Each structure stands twice: as structure tokens, then as C-alpha cells.
PDB file of N, CA, C and O in Angstrom:
ATOM      1  N   MET A   1      38.223  29.007 155.637  1.00  0.00           N
ATOM      2  CA  MET A   1      38.784  27.927 155.254  1.00  0.00           C
ATOM      3  C   MET A   1      38.068  26.744 155.893  1.00  0.00           C
ATOM      4  O   MET A   1      37.620  25.836 155.192  1.00  0.00           O
ATOM      5  N   GLN A   2      37.946  26.749 157.364  1.00  0.00           N
ATOM      6  CA  GLN A   2      37.474  25.906 158.228  1.00  0.00           C
ATOM      7  C   GLN A   2      36.129  25.115 157.622  1.00  0.00           C
ATOM      8  O   GLN A   2      35.967  23.899 157.526  1.00  0.00           O
ATOM      9  N   ALA A   3      35.278  26.122 157.269  1.00  0.00           N
ATOM     10  CA  ALA A   3      33.918  25.770 156.708  1.00  0.00           C
ATOM     11  C   ALA A   3      34.158  25.009 155.500  1.00  0.00           C
ATOM     12  O   ALA A   3      33.396  24.065 155.291  1.00  0.00           O
ATOM     13  N   LYS A   4      34.995  25.228 154.744  1.00  0.00           N
ATOM     14  CA  LYS A   4      35.259  24.482 153.473  1.00  0.00           C
ATOM     15  C   LYS A   4      35.738  23.010 153.860  1.00  0.00           C
ATOM     16  O   LYS A   4      35.174  22.006 153.427  1.00  0.00           O
ATOM     17  N   ILE A   5      36.799  22.985 154.692  1.00  0.00           N
ATOM     18  CA  ILE A   5      37.235  21.668 155.081  1.00  0.00           C
ATOM     19  C   ILE A   5      35.965  20.798 155.627  1.00  0.00           C
ATOM     20  O   ILE A   5      35.623  19.698 155.192  1.00  0.00           O
ATOM     21  N   ILE A   6      35.399  21.472 156.584  1.00  0.00           N
ATOM     22  CA  ILE A   6      34.321  20.586 157.380  1.00  0.00           C
ATOM     23  C   ILE A   6      33.239  20.165 156.111  1.00  0.00           C
ATOM     24  O   ILE A   6      32.757  19.033 156.061  1.00  0.00           O
ATOM     25  N   GLU A   7      32.944  21.148 155.165  1.00  0.00           N
ATOM     26  CA  GLU A   7      32.041  20.653 154.129  1.00  0.00           C
ATOM     27  C   GLU A   7      32.535  19.601 153.350  1.00  0.00           C
ATOM     28  O   GLU A   7      31.731  18.881 152.758  1.00  0.00           O
ATOM     29  N   LYS A   8      33.702  19.412 153.265  1.00  0.00           N
ATOM     30  CA  LYS A   8      34.404  18.280 152.417  1.00  0.00           C
ATOM     31  C   LYS A   8      34.445  17.055 153.271  1.00  0.00           C
ATOM     32  O   LYS A   8      34.227  15.964 152.744  1.00  0.00           O
ATOM     33  N   ILE A   9      34.701  17.145 154.514  1.00  0.00           N
ATOM     34  CA  ILE A   9      34.522  16.038 155.460  1.00  0.00           C
ATOM     35  C   ILE A   9      33.174  15.466 155.498  1.00  0.00           C
ATOM     36  O   ILE A   9      33.108  14.242 155.613  1.00  0.00           O
ATOM     37  N   GLY A  10      31.956  16.220 155.412  1.00  0.00           N
ATOM     38  CA  GLY A  10      30.742  15.951 155.291  1.00  0.00           C
ATOM     39  C   GLY A  10      30.518  15.224 153.997  1.00  0.00           C
ATOM     40  O   GLY A  10      29.841  14.196 153.961  1.00  0.00           O
ATOM     41  N   GLN A  11      31.016  15.687 153.058  1.00  0.00           N
ATOM     42  CA  GLN A  11      30.878  15.036 151.475  1.00  0.00           C
ATOM     43  C   GLN A  11      31.367  13.589 151.736  1.00  0.00           C
ATOM     44  O   GLN A  11      30.706  12.653 151.285  1.00  0.00           O
ATOM     45  N   VAL A  12      32.442  13.381 152.411  1.00  0.00           N
ATOM     46  CA  VAL A  12      33.169  12.134 152.468  1.00  0.00           C
ATOM     47  C   VAL A  12      32.245  11.301 153.344  1.00  0.00           C
ATOM     48  O   VAL A  12      31.918  10.182 152.950  1.00  0.00           O
ATOM     49  N   VAL A  13      31.771  11.806 154.585  1.00  0.00           N
ATOM     50  CA  VAL A  13      31.044  11.040 155.537  1.00  0.00           C
ATOM     51  C   VAL A  13      29.545  10.613 154.796  1.00  0.00           C
ATOM     52  O   VAL A  13      28.997   9.548 155.081  1.00  0.00           O
ATOM     53  N   ARG A  14      29.033  11.460 153.936  1.00  0.00           N
ATOM     54  CA  ARG A  14      27.827  11.120 153.197  1.00  0.00           C
ATOM     55  C   ARG A  14      27.950  10.273 152.090  1.00  0.00           C
ATOM     56  O   ARG A  14      26.923   9.855 151.554  1.00  0.00           O
ATOM     57  N   GLY A  15      29.254   9.903 151.593  1.00  0.00           N
ATOM     58  CA  GLY A  15      29.511   9.004 150.604  1.00  0.00           C
ATOM     59  C   GLY A  15      29.408   9.818 149.212  1.00  0.00           C
ATOM     60  O   GLY A  15      29.304   9.160 148.177  1.00  0.00           O
ATOM     61  N   GLU A  16      29.432  11.142 149.158  1.00  0.00           N
ATOM     62  CA  GLU A  16      29.393  11.810 148.056  1.00  0.00           C
ATOM     63  C   GLU A  16      30.682  11.874 147.170  1.00  0.00           C
ATOM     64  O   GLU A  16      30.685  12.158 145.972  1.00  0.00           O
ATOM     65  N   ILE A  17      31.742  11.579 147.907  1.00  0.00           N
ATOM     66  CA  ILE A  17      33.099  11.650 147.206  1.00  0.00           C
ATOM     67  C   ILE A  17      34.018  10.810 148.178  1.00  0.00           C
ATOM     68  O   ILE A  17      33.994  10.855 149.408  1.00  0.00           O
ATOM     69  N   ALA A  18      34.764  10.102 147.447  1.00  0.00           N
ATOM     70  CA  ALA A  18      35.776   9.187 148.069  1.00  0.00           C
ATOM     71  C   ALA A  18      36.970  10.097 148.578  1.00  0.00           C
ATOM     72  O   ALA A  18      37.378  11.074 147.949  1.00  0.00           O
ATOM     73  N   VAL A  19      37.471   9.673 149.760  1.00  0.00           N
ATOM     74  CA  VAL A  19      38.607  10.515 150.387  1.00  0.00           C
ATOM     75  C   VAL A  19      39.762  10.601 149.524  1.00  0.00           C
ATOM     76  O   VAL A  19      40.464  11.608 149.624  1.00  0.00           O
ATOM     77  N   GLU A  20      40.086   9.654 148.648  1.00  0.00           N
ATOM     78  CA  GLU A  20      41.228   9.813 147.717  1.00  0.00           C
ATOM     79  C   GLU A  20      40.836  10.687 146.528  1.00  0.00           C
ATOM     80  O   GLU A  20      41.654  11.070 145.692  1.00  0.00           O
ATOM     81  N   GLU A  21      39.676  10.947 146.505  1.00  0.00           N
ATOM     82  CA  GLU A  21      39.367  11.898 145.183  1.00  0.00           C
ATOM     83  C   GLU A  21      39.112  13.391 145.512  1.00  0.00           C
ATOM     84  O   GLU A  21      38.747  14.216 144.674  1.00  0.00           O
ATOM     85  N   LEU A  22      39.353  13.663 146.887  1.00  0.00           N
ATOM     86  CA  LEU A  22      38.980  14.966 147.375  1.00  0.00           C
ATOM     87  C   LEU A  22      39.843  16.227 146.533  1.00  0.00           C
ATOM     88  O   LEU A  22      41.069  16.275 146.626  1.00  0.00           O
ATOM     89  N   PRO A  23      39.295  16.944 145.947  1.00  0.00           N
ATOM     90  CA  PRO A  23      39.941  18.107 145.371  1.00  0.00           C
ATOM     91  C   PRO A  23      40.346  19.124 146.440  1.00  0.00           C
ATOM     92  O   PRO A  23      39.730  19.008 147.500  1.00  0.00           O
ATOM     93  N   GLY A  24      41.179  20.009 146.378  1.00  0.00           N
ATOM     94  CA  GLY A  24      41.530  20.975 147.280  1.00  0.00           C
ATOM     95  C   GLY A  24      43.158  21.242 147.436  1.00  0.00           C
ATOM     96  O   GLY A  24      44.011  20.593 146.831  1.00  0.00           O
ATOM     97  N   SER A  25      43.390  22.180 148.240  1.00  0.00           N
ATOM     98  CA  SER A  25      44.880  22.412 148.540  1.00  0.00           C
ATOM     99  C   SER A  25      45.534  21.204 149.350  1.00  0.00           C
ATOM    100  O   SER A  25      44.895  20.312 149.909  1.00  0.00           O
ATOM    101  N   THR A  26      46.779  21.318 149.320  1.00  0.00           N
ATOM    102  CA  THR A  26      47.632  20.269 149.967  1.00  0.00           C
ATOM    103  C   THR A  26      47.295  20.243 151.474  1.00  0.00           C
ATOM    104  O   THR A  26      47.218  19.144 152.025  1.00  0.00           O
ATOM    105  N   THR A  27      47.106  21.275 152.118  1.00  0.00           N
ATOM    106  CA  THR A  27      46.864  21.407 153.738  1.00  0.00           C
ATOM    107  C   THR A  27      45.367  21.004 153.940  1.00  0.00           C
ATOM    108  O   THR A  27      45.011  20.524 155.016  1.00  0.00           O
ATOM    109  N   GLU A  28      44.400  21.217 152.808  1.00  0.00           N
ATOM    110  CA  GLU A  28      43.027  20.694 153.112  1.00  0.00           C
ATOM    111  C   GLU A  28      43.047  19.257 152.952  1.00  0.00           C
ATOM    112  O   GLU A  28      42.295  18.625 153.695  1.00  0.00           O
ATOM    113  N   ARG A  29      43.728  18.647 152.166  1.00  0.00           N
ATOM    114  CA  ARG A  29      43.678  17.218 152.101  1.00  0.00           C
ATOM    115  C   ARG A  29      44.455  16.502 153.289  1.00  0.00           C
ATOM    116  O   ARG A  29      44.154  15.420 153.794  1.00  0.00           O
ATOM    117  N   ILE A  30      45.422  17.254 153.600  1.00  0.00           N
ATOM    118  CA  ILE A  30      46.269  16.661 154.711  1.00  0.00           C
ATOM    119  C   ILE A  30      45.347  16.614 155.950  1.00  0.00           C
ATOM    120  O   ILE A  30      45.311  15.598 156.645  1.00  0.00           O
ATOM    121  N   THR A  31      44.533  17.805 156.261  1.00  0.00           N
ATOM    122  CA  THR A  31      43.725  17.916 157.369  1.00  0.00           C
ATOM    123  C   THR A  31      42.778  16.839 157.341  1.00  0.00           C
ATOM    124  O   THR A  31      42.543  16.255 158.399  1.00  0.00           O
ATOM    125  N   ILE A  32      42.141  16.454 156.171  1.00  0.00           N
ATOM    126  CA  ILE A  32      41.172  15.530 156.018  1.00  0.00           C
ATOM    127  C   ILE A  32      41.640  14.209 156.206  1.00  0.00           C
ATOM    128  O   ILE A  32      41.029  13.362 156.858  1.00  0.00           O
ATOM    129  N   GLY A  33      42.881  14.003 155.553  1.00  0.00           N
ATOM    130  CA  GLY A  33      43.546  12.713 155.758  1.00  0.00           C
ATOM    131  C   GLY A  33      43.827  12.258 157.231  1.00  0.00           C
ATOM    132  O   GLY A  33      43.485  11.147 157.635  1.00  0.00           O
ATOM    133  N   LEU A  34      44.532  13.269 158.084  1.00  0.00           N
ATOM    134  CA  LEU A  34      44.650  13.055 159.378  1.00  0.00           C
ATOM    135  C   LEU A  34      43.327  12.870 160.159  1.00  0.00           C
ATOM    136  O   LEU A  34      43.334  12.077 161.100  1.00  0.00           O
ATOM    137  N   ALA A  35      42.377  13.429 159.896  1.00  0.00           N
ATOM    138  CA  ALA A  35      40.995  13.324 160.595  1.00  0.00           C
ATOM    139  C   ALA A  35      40.547  12.021 160.287  1.00  0.00           C
ATOM    140  O   ALA A  35      39.960  11.405 161.176  1.00  0.00           O
ATOM    141  N   PHE A  36      40.719  11.494 159.188  1.00  0.00           N
ATOM    142  CA  PHE A  36      40.066  10.145 158.912  1.00  0.00           C
ATOM    143  C   PHE A  36      41.177   8.969 158.858  1.00  0.00           C
ATOM    144  O   PHE A  36      40.918   7.863 158.386  1.00  0.00           O
ATOM    145  N   ASN A  37      42.407   9.310 159.376  1.00  0.00           N
ATOM    146  CA  ASN A  37      43.556   8.288 159.250  1.00  0.00           C
ATOM    147  C   ASN A  37      43.737   7.780 157.929  1.00  0.00           C
ATOM    148  O   ASN A  37      44.017   6.593 157.763  1.00  0.00           O
ATOM    149  N   ALA A  38      43.600   8.582 156.964  1.00  0.00           N
ATOM    150  CA  ALA A  38      43.551   8.344 155.572  1.00  0.00           C
ATOM    151  C   ALA A  38      44.655   9.072 154.793  1.00  0.00           C
ATOM    152  O   ALA A  38      44.537   9.255 153.582  1.00  0.00           O
ATOM    153  N   LEU A  39      45.862   9.538 155.569  1.00  0.00           N
ATOM    154  CA  LEU A  39      46.745  10.379 154.887  1.00  0.00           C
ATOM    155  C   LEU A  39      47.320   9.680 153.718  1.00  0.00           C
ATOM    156  O   LEU A  39      47.723  10.374 152.784  1.00  0.00           O
ATOM    157  N   ALA A  40      47.414   8.312 153.649  1.00  0.00           N
ATOM    158  CA  ALA A  40      48.166   7.718 152.230  1.00  0.00           C
ATOM    159  C   ALA A  40      47.171   7.813 151.210  1.00  0.00           C
ATOM    160  O   ALA A  40      47.489   7.582 150.043  1.00  0.00           O
ATOM    161  N   LYS A  41      45.925   8.148 151.538  1.00  0.00           N
ATOM    162  CA  LYS A  41      45.040   8.160 150.338  1.00  0.00           C
ATOM    163  C   LYS A  41      44.833   9.567 149.861  1.00  0.00           C
ATOM    164  O   LYS A  41      44.446   9.764 148.709  1.00  0.00           O
ATOM    165  N   THR A  42      45.129  10.785 150.883  1.00  0.00           N
ATOM    166  CA  THR A  42      44.858  11.998 150.563  1.00  0.00           C
ATOM    167  C   THR A  42      46.049  12.724 150.035  1.00  0.00           C
ATOM    168  O   THR A  42      45.979  13.657 149.236  1.00  0.00           O
ATOM    169  N   ASN A  43      47.130  12.237 150.529  1.00  0.00           N
ATOM    170  CA  ASN A  43      48.557  12.803 150.372  1.00  0.00           C
ATOM    171  C   ASN A  43      49.500  11.668 150.512  1.00  0.00           C
ATOM    172  O   ASN A  43      50.099  11.482 151.572  1.00  0.00           O
ATOM    173  N   PRO A  44      49.670  10.816 149.361  1.00  0.00           N
ATOM    174  CA  PRO A  44      50.597   9.757 149.359  1.00  0.00           C
ATOM    175  C   PRO A  44      51.950  10.008 149.760  1.00  0.00           C
ATOM    176  O   PRO A  44      52.608   9.169 150.375  1.00  0.00           O
ATOM    177  N   SER A  45      52.441  11.275 149.394  1.00  0.00           N
ATOM    178  CA  SER A  45      53.923  11.651 149.622  1.00  0.00           C
ATOM    179  C   SER A  45      54.061  11.817 151.230  1.00  0.00           C
ATOM    180  O   SER A  45      55.202  11.809 151.692  1.00  0.00           O
ATOM    181  N   PHE A  46      53.036  11.958 152.040  1.00  0.00           N
ATOM    182  CA  PHE A  46      53.034  12.053 153.410  1.00  0.00           C
ATOM    183  C   PHE A  46      52.798  10.690 154.186  1.00  0.00           C
ATOM    184  O   PHE A  46      52.933  10.633 155.408  1.00  0.00           O
ATOM    185  N   GLU A  47      52.443   9.606 153.423  1.00  0.00           N
ATOM    186  CA  GLU A  47      52.340   8.307 154.036  1.00  0.00           C
ATOM    187  C   GLU A  47      53.503   7.958 155.021  1.00  0.00           C
ATOM    188  O   GLU A  47      54.705   7.929 154.756  1.00  0.00           O
ATOM    189  N   GLY A  48      52.883   7.696 156.225  1.00  0.00           N
ATOM    190  CA  GLY A  48      53.897   7.310 157.303  1.00  0.00           C
ATOM    191  C   GLY A  48      54.487   8.482 158.026  1.00  0.00           C
ATOM    192  O   GLY A  48      55.219   8.318 159.002  1.00  0.00           O
ATOM    193  N   ASP A  49      54.167   9.697 157.542  1.00  0.00           N
ATOM    194  CA  ASP A  49      54.857  11.003 158.045  1.00  0.00           C
ATOM    195  C   ASP A  49      53.884  11.770 158.588  1.00  0.00           C
ATOM    196  O   ASP A  49      53.832  12.922 158.156  1.00  0.00           O
ATOM    197  N   GLU A  50      52.906  11.378 159.616  1.00  0.00           N
ATOM    198  CA  GLU A  50      51.998  12.227 160.237  1.00  0.00           C
ATOM    199  C   GLU A  50      52.716  13.388 160.802  1.00  0.00           C
ATOM    200  O   GLU A  50      52.170  14.459 160.535  1.00  0.00           O
ATOM    201  N   GLU A  51      53.763  13.462 161.491  1.00  0.00           N
ATOM    202  CA  GLU A  51      54.425  14.545 162.081  1.00  0.00           C
ATOM    203  C   GLU A  51      54.631  15.715 161.015  1.00  0.00           C
ATOM    204  O   GLU A  51      54.249  16.875 161.168  1.00  0.00           O
ATOM    205  N   GLY A  52      55.254  15.238 159.990  1.00  0.00           N
ATOM    206  CA  GLY A  52      55.568  16.025 158.856  1.00  0.00           C
ATOM    207  C   GLY A  52      54.343  16.859 158.305  1.00  0.00           C
ATOM    208  O   GLY A  52      54.379  18.027 157.919  1.00  0.00           O
ATOM    209  N   ALA A  53      53.333  16.075 158.348  1.00  0.00           N
ATOM    210  CA  ALA A  53      51.952  16.484 157.705  1.00  0.00           C
ATOM    211  C   ALA A  53      51.339  17.585 158.693  1.00  0.00           C
ATOM    212  O   ALA A  53      50.841  18.638 158.294  1.00  0.00           O
ATOM    213  N   TRP A  54      51.444  17.197 160.051  1.00  0.00           N
ATOM    214  CA  TRP A  54      51.008  17.893 161.246  1.00  0.00           C
ATOM    215  C   TRP A  54      51.665  19.256 161.057  1.00  0.00           C
ATOM    216  O   TRP A  54      50.914  20.230 161.007  1.00  0.00           O
ATOM    217  N   TRP A  55      52.948  19.432 160.950  1.00  0.00           N
ATOM    218  CA  TRP A  55      53.746  20.588 160.785  1.00  0.00           C
ATOM    219  C   TRP A  55      53.191  21.503 159.673  1.00  0.00           C
ATOM    220  O   TRP A  55      53.195  22.726 159.818  1.00  0.00           O
ATOM    221  N   ARG A  56      52.763  20.969 158.678  1.00  0.00           N
ATOM    222  CA  ARG A  56      52.196  21.790 157.511  1.00  0.00           C
ATOM    223  C   ARG A  56      50.803  22.582 157.922  1.00  0.00           C
ATOM    224  O   ARG A  56      50.405  23.523 157.236  1.00  0.00           O
ATOM    225  N   LEU A  57      50.232  22.214 158.869  1.00  0.00           N
ATOM    226  CA  LEU A  57      48.765  22.643 159.175  1.00  0.00           C
ATOM    227  C   LEU A  57      48.942  23.707 160.200  1.00  0.00           C
ATOM    228  O   LEU A  57      49.654  23.642 161.202  1.00  0.00           O
ATOM    229  N   ASP A  58      48.020  24.926 159.717  1.00  0.00           N
ATOM    230  CA  ASP A  58      47.869  25.833 160.821  1.00  0.00           C
ATOM    231  C   ASP A  58      46.837  25.521 161.994  1.00  0.00           C
ATOM    232  O   ASP A  58      46.120  24.521 161.999  1.00  0.00           O
ATOM    233  N   ALA A  59      46.848  26.415 162.901  1.00  0.00           N
ATOM    234  CA  ALA A  59      46.096  26.179 164.251  1.00  0.00           C
ATOM    235  C   ALA A  59      44.625  25.756 163.949  1.00  0.00           C
ATOM    236  O   ALA A  59      44.087  24.816 164.533  1.00  0.00           O
ATOM    237  N   SER A  60      44.022  26.502 163.014  1.00  0.00           N
ATOM    238  CA  SER A  60      42.678  26.032 162.692  1.00  0.00           C
ATOM    239  C   SER A  60      42.584  24.717 162.059  1.00  0.00           C
ATOM    240  O   SER A  60      41.568  24.058 162.277  1.00  0.00           O
ATOM    241  N   GLN A  61      43.467  24.260 161.333  1.00  0.00           N
ATOM    242  CA  GLN A  61      43.379  23.047 160.462  1.00  0.00           C
ATOM    243  C   GLN A  61      43.659  21.970 161.609  1.00  0.00           C
ATOM    244  O   GLN A  61      42.981  20.943 161.646  1.00  0.00           O
ATOM    245  N   ARG A  62      44.632  22.208 162.510  1.00  0.00           N
ATOM    246  CA  ARG A  62      44.638  21.162 163.662  1.00  0.00           C
ATOM    247  C   ARG A  62      43.672  21.012 164.576  1.00  0.00           C
ATOM    248  O   ARG A  62      43.464  19.938 165.142  1.00  0.00           O
ATOM    249  N   LYS A  63      42.931  22.205 164.815  1.00  0.00           N
ATOM    250  CA  LYS A  63      41.705  22.064 165.617  1.00  0.00           C
ATOM    251  C   LYS A  63      40.572  20.977 165.010  1.00  0.00           C
ATOM    252  O   LYS A  63      39.927  20.156 165.661  1.00  0.00           O
ATOM    253  N   ILE A  64      40.532  21.201 163.706  1.00  0.00           N
ATOM    254  CA  ILE A  64      39.720  20.366 162.925  1.00  0.00           C
ATOM    255  C   ILE A  64      40.065  18.760 163.226  1.00  0.00           C
ATOM    256  O   ILE A  64      39.232  17.964 163.658  1.00  0.00           O
ATOM    257  N   VAL A  65      41.418  18.447 162.922  1.00  0.00           N
ATOM    258  CA  VAL A  65      41.939  17.122 163.100  1.00  0.00           C
ATOM    259  C   VAL A  65      41.509  16.590 164.484  1.00  0.00           C
ATOM    260  O   VAL A  65      40.952  15.515 164.703  1.00  0.00           O
ATOM    261  N   ARG A  66      41.853  17.502 165.348  1.00  0.00           N
ATOM    262  CA  ARG A  66      41.579  16.911 166.814  1.00  0.00           C
ATOM    263  C   ARG A  66      40.115  16.705 167.061  1.00  0.00           C
ATOM    264  O   ARG A  66      39.749  15.831 167.847  1.00  0.00           O
ATOM    265  N   ALA A  67      39.182  17.541 166.365  1.00  0.00           N
ATOM    266  CA  ALA A  67      37.755  17.539 166.665  1.00  0.00           C
ATOM    267  C   ALA A  67      37.324  15.887 166.076  1.00  0.00           C
ATOM    268  O   ALA A  67      36.540  15.143 166.665  1.00  0.00           O
ATOM    269  N   PHE A  68      37.945  15.603 164.966  1.00  0.00           N
ATOM    270  CA  PHE A  68      37.325  14.398 164.368  1.00  0.00           C
ATOM    271  C   PHE A  68      38.116  13.173 164.605  1.00  0.00           C
ATOM    272  O   PHE A  68      37.658  12.084 164.257  1.00  0.00           O
ATOM    273  N   ASN A  69      39.397  13.285 165.237  1.00  0.00           N
ATOM    274  CA  ASN A  69      40.178  12.077 165.389  1.00  0.00           C
ATOM    275  C   ASN A  69      40.900  12.212 166.932  1.00  0.00           C
ATOM    276  O   ASN A  69      41.822  12.997 167.159  1.00  0.00           O
ATOM    277  N   PRO A  70      40.381  11.415 167.817  1.00  0.00           N
ATOM    278  CA  PRO A  70      40.877  11.467 169.226  1.00  0.00           C
ATOM    279  C   PRO A  70      42.258  11.202 169.393  1.00  0.00           C
ATOM    280  O   PRO A  70      42.852  11.554 170.412  1.00  0.00           O
ATOM    281  N   ALA A  71      42.883  10.523 168.334  1.00  0.00           N
ATOM    282  CA  ALA A  71      44.263  10.121 168.446  1.00  0.00           C
ATOM    283  C   ALA A  71      45.271  11.564 168.681  1.00  0.00           C
ATOM    284  O   ALA A  71      46.263  11.700 169.397  1.00  0.00           O
ATOM    285  N   TYR A  72      44.696  12.384 167.927  1.00  0.00           N
ATOM    286  CA  TYR A  72      45.438  13.737 168.012  1.00  0.00           C
ATOM    287  C   TYR A  72      45.013  14.605 169.096  1.00  0.00           C
ATOM    288  O   TYR A  72      45.269  15.809 169.116  1.00  0.00           O
ATOM    289  N   ARG A  73      44.347  13.975 170.020  1.00  0.00           N
ATOM    290  CA  ARG A  73      44.114  14.862 171.279  1.00  0.00           C
ATOM    291  C   ARG A  73      45.185  14.597 172.453  1.00  0.00           C
ATOM    292  O   ARG A  73      45.201  15.250 173.496  1.00  0.00           O
ATOM    293  N   THR A  74      46.069  13.559 172.148  1.00  0.00           N
ATOM    294  CA  THR A  74      47.086  13.193 173.117  1.00  0.00           C
ATOM    295  C   THR A  74      48.269  14.285 173.384  1.00  0.00           C
ATOM    296  O   THR A  74      48.499  15.263 172.673  1.00  0.00           O
ATOM    297  N   ARG A  75      48.860  13.960 174.382  1.00  0.00           N
ATOM    298  CA  ARG A  75      49.812  15.006 174.915  1.00  0.00           C
ATOM    299  C   ARG A  75      50.887  15.386 173.813  1.00  0.00           C
ATOM    300  O   ARG A  75      51.298  16.521 173.572  1.00  0.00           O
ATOM    301  N   LYS A  76      51.300  14.072 173.126  1.00  0.00           N
ATOM    302  CA  LYS A  76      52.304  14.411 172.020  1.00  0.00           C
ATOM    303  C   LYS A  76      51.745  15.353 171.027  1.00  0.00           C
ATOM    304  O   LYS A  76      52.482  16.276 170.679  1.00  0.00           O
ATOM    305  N   TRP A  77      50.658  15.277 170.559  1.00  0.00           N
ATOM    306  CA  TRP A  77      50.276  16.201 169.529  1.00  0.00           C
ATOM    307  C   TRP A  77      49.888  17.528 170.111  1.00  0.00           C
ATOM    308  O   TRP A  77      49.870  18.474 169.323  1.00  0.00           O
ATOM    309  N   ALA A  78      49.606  17.726 171.243  1.00  0.00           N
ATOM    310  CA  ALA A  78      49.400  19.063 171.918  1.00  0.00           C
ATOM    311  C   ALA A  78      50.783  19.691 171.957  1.00  0.00           C
ATOM    312  O   ALA A  78      50.924  20.858 171.595  1.00  0.00           O
ATOM    313  N   LYS A  79      51.862  18.925 172.404  1.00  0.00           N
ATOM    314  CA  LYS A  79      53.097  19.573 172.612  1.00  0.00           C
ATOM    315  C   LYS A  79      53.695  20.053 171.207  1.00  0.00           C
ATOM    316  O   LYS A  79      54.304  21.117 171.108  1.00  0.00           O
ATOM    317  N   LEU A  80      53.476  19.191 170.130  1.00  0.00           N
ATOM    318  CA  LEU A  80      53.846  19.641 168.764  1.00  0.00           C
ATOM    319  C   LEU A  80      53.260  20.781 168.458  1.00  0.00           C
ATOM    320  O   LEU A  80      53.947  21.651 167.923  1.00  0.00           O
ATOM    321  N   ALA A  81      51.968  21.004 168.712  1.00  0.00           N
ATOM    322  CA  ALA A  81      51.139  22.178 168.412  1.00  0.00           C
ATOM    323  C   ALA A  81      51.612  23.336 168.916  1.00  0.00           C
ATOM    324  O   ALA A  81      51.404  24.349 168.249  1.00  0.00           O
ATOM    325  N   ARG A  82      52.299  23.446 170.112  1.00  0.00           N
ATOM    326  CA  ARG A  82      52.638  24.357 170.906  1.00  0.00           C
ATOM    327  C   ARG A  82      54.042  24.918 170.290  1.00  0.00           C
ATOM    328  O   ARG A  82      54.262  26.126 170.369  1.00  0.00           O
ATOM    329  N   LEU A  83      54.819  24.208 169.790  1.00  0.00           N
ATOM    330  CA  LEU A  83      56.060  24.394 169.118  1.00  0.00           C
ATOM    331  C   LEU A  83      56.144  25.373 167.993  1.00  0.00           C
ATOM    332  O   LEU A  83      57.116  26.064 167.686  1.00  0.00           O
ATOM    333  N   VAL A  84      54.913  25.319 167.403  1.00  0.00           N
ATOM    334  CA  VAL A  84      54.836  26.090 166.134  1.00  0.00           C
ATOM    335  C   VAL A  84      54.647  27.582 166.479  1.00  0.00           C
ATOM    336  O   VAL A  84      54.557  28.417 165.578  1.00  0.00           O
TER     337      VAL A  84
END
């Protein structure tokens, strides 16, 4: 699943697809939305609820978010990851 998500991130970066038009599962879109700070575009139902979206992700998806978005490398998000 990680490779699939990273490929979709590459498609967005290369301009092949708009972030709001990404196909895929809810958690794939959440992962990409958090990675790009575009959760409102990928999963409008989670707009403003980053913590709720974070809880939906598994460890490998959280790792992707942290790799692409430094905001999720803070103590707050590391602490939430340990609670799972």
C-alpha cells in the first residue's frame, strides 16, 4: 500500500492529477491530504479534524505523512501515534 500512496503523491507533484481528484480508499486520500495540508480537498468530511483523520491511519501511512509534512514530526503527533 505504501508504494501505491507514494506513486499517487508523485502524480500530484508532477501535475498529472489534482489532489482533489485522487482516486483511492479513504485512508489513502487522508494520507495524501495530510501530507500536502490538503485534507479539505481530499476528504472534505475531515476538514478541520486532522486528529480524527490521523487516527484512521495505520503506522505505515503515518510514516508517509511525517516524511512529506514536517508539521507531523512534532511531539504532539508522535505522542498520538504511540497511543494507537
